[in-house]
N, C-alpha and C positions, 0 to 999 in steps of 0.2 A: 555910152551909157543908154542910149536909144535902144540897143539890142536888149539890155537888161529888163527893159519894162515890159517886154513881151513875154518873159519867163515868169514861173509860177513862185509867188512869194507868200504872201500871208494877206486874207482878205479882211479889210477893216471897213464897216460899213457898206459891203458891197464892192470896194475897189480893192484892186490887187496892188500890193506894195511890194517892191523888191529893195528899194534903198531909200535913204535919206541923204541928201546931199546938201552941203554947206561949205562955201569956198574950196578949200582942198581937203576937206573931211568926206568920207564916203562911210555910210552905216548899210550894211546889206542885211536883209530881214527876210527869214522865211519860216514856216511853221513845222518843217522837217529838216533834219540833218542832210538828207539826200538833196533837197532842195536847194539849201544855202550852198552846198557843195558845188551844184550845178552853176548857180548864179555865179559863184566865185571863179569857176573855171572859165565861163564866158568872159568876166571881167579880166582875167589874167591874158587870156588870148587876144582881146579887143585892144588892152592896153600895149600888149608887145607889138601889135600892127602899127600903132604909133609911135613906137619907140619907148614907151613908158615901163615901169615894172613896179611890182608890190613890194614895199618895204616890209619883208617880213618881222623886223624887229619892232615895228609900229604896230602890226598887225595883230590882232586878239580875236577871240571867240568868247561868246557868253551865252549860256542857256538860261532863257527865263522861264521859270516853272514855279507852280504852287506846291509842289512836291517837296516832303520833307527832306529826301536827298537828291541833290540836283544830278541829273544825267551827265555822263561825259560828254565831251565834245571832241570829234576826231575830223576836224576840218583841215586840210592841207593846202598849201600853194607849192605846185611843182614837186610833190613828194615830201616837203617840209610840214611837220604838223605846227599849228598856230598853237600858241599859248592860250589856256583857257583861264579867264578870271572870273570872280564873284561878282566884281562890280567895276565900272568905268564911268568916265565923266565925258558926257556928249553936251556940247555947248553950254558948258558951265553947270550942267546939272548931274549929280552923281545918280546912275541907275544901277541897281542892285539886282540879283539873279532872282529875287522874288517877286520882281516887277515893281518893286516900290522905288520913287524917287524923290521921297521926302527927307532924307538924311542929311 
């Protein structure tokens, strides 16, 4: 994951953030689809070098947007498109595609 820190993610308070790590959970973050695909590609390659693989059944993508129609997400792992969701639970908090976490 050290390599991932050097990639473009999203800037928050002037700090580049590409991932949130906790125990065996990893959340990848970017402000553009091309950036997140690039980060994921690096994670896949680096994981394979260590004998690890991405569990595609547990991997999802979500676009957080204030737009009334949420853009589609076309993120892939080794050619397989990830399922797009409108909400997910991260560390016990439900996060929705409108950016809210108060549900």
